[in-house]
N, C-alpha and C positions, 0 to 999 in steps of 0.2 A: 455229374459234376464232381462228386467225391472221388471217383476213380481218377480224375485228372489232377488231383491235389498231390503234391510230392510227399506230404506227411502221412498220407493214408495208405495203409497196407491193403491193396485191393483184394487180397485173399481173405480178409477178415472183416468184411462189411456185413453187418446184421441189420435186421428190421425188427421193430417192436411197435406195438400199438394195441389199443383197446377200443372196442366197439367199431366205429367207422375206421379207426386206426388199425384194428384187428383185420377188418376187411382189406385195407390197403396192404397190410403185411402179407396176408394170404394171396392177394393179387400179385404182389411182387415175387413171392416165392413160387407161385404157380406159373407165372409168365416169364420170369427172369432168374431162375435158379442159378444160372451161370454168373450172375452179378452179386448174388447174396449168399453168404456162407451159412446163415442160420436165421431163424426168426422166432419171435414170441408173439403169439396171437391170443389176446385176451378177449373173450366173448365177441368174436368177429362174425360178420355175415359171410356165408359161403354160397348161398343160393338165394338170390333176390326174390324168386317166386314164393319162397316160404315166408320170408320176413315182411314182404309187402302186405300180407294179410294182417299183420299187427297194426298197420296204419290205415289200411283200406280193407276192412273186414269183408266187403262184398267182392273183392278181387277174385276172379276165377280165371286161371291161366287157360283153361280149355275154351273159354268164351272169346279170348283174344290171343290166338296162337302166335301172331306176329310179335305182340308185346311180350308174351311169355318167352319166346325164343330170344328176343333182345335182352330180357331180364336175366335169363340163364347165361347167355353169352357174355354178360357183364359181371359174371360171378366167378370166383376162384375155381369152383368145381368144374367149370367148362374147360379149364386148362390143366386139369389134374395130371394129364399124361406127361406134361413137361416139368412137373414139380419134382425136384431132386433134393433140395436143401432140407436139413432137419428142422423141426419146429416143436416148440413147446406150446401146447394148447391149455389155456386157463379159462375156466367157465364155472359159474354158479348154476346148480341144477334147477333153481327156481327163478331163472331170468325171465322177465316178462317182456323185455325189449327185443332181445335176440334169443329165440327159442333154443333151449339146450340141445334140441335135435340137430341144430346146425353143426355142433361139434361132433355129435355121434355120426352124422353122415360123412363129415370130413374124415374122421378116423377110419371109417370103413373104406373110403376111397384111397387114403394114404396107405393103408394096409395092403390093398390090392395092387398098389404101385410099388410096394417094397420101400416106401419112404420112411426114414427114421422119424419117430415122434415120441414125445412124452406128454403126459397129461397131468394137470393139477385141477381136480374137480372139487368144488366146495358144496357140500350138501346144504340145502336150505338157504343158499345165498342168492341174492338178486343181481341185477345188472350192475348197479353201483354198490359194490359189496357193503354190507351193513357194519361189519366189524373191522376195527382197526387191525386186529391180528390177522385177518384174511388178506387185507391189503399188504401187510408186511410179508406174509408168506408168499404172496404172488410176486412181489418185487424181489425178495431174496431168491426165489426159485428162478426168476428171470436172470438175475446176475449169475447164479450158479450155472444156468444153461449156457449163457453166453461165454462164461469162463471156460466151460467144457469144450465148446465148439469154435471159439474164436481165439483162444489163448494158447492153442497147441503150438 
């Protein structure tokens, strides 16, 4: 829709979101990098097989391979080969909702694909950042990242 709007510069569309919005940002960048010039992913989900265990501790991907395949195919990491757009990843390393390992695994995959990324990691921070200063740092870093990639 945005690309059809005359006031939108289609070369400068970015994605931003946190938590499920971070997941949607990563999905957009991994599956439609041709549409999105850059993105900011705050504590997003990148592999549902990992995150499901937070909500269903008994979940065992090996016990239900069809469900595990669908969960992975519904994850940004399943489409990493088509991810080209730069991304800023923001995450607290004590996140209990979306494990910090989600960002670590995504970074490894982005590196292997040669995708440009930046990271802002908050030590001892949880999913909903505890300190006002960390929220400010995250938002300011997002603005700076978008200025760098969308305002060229």
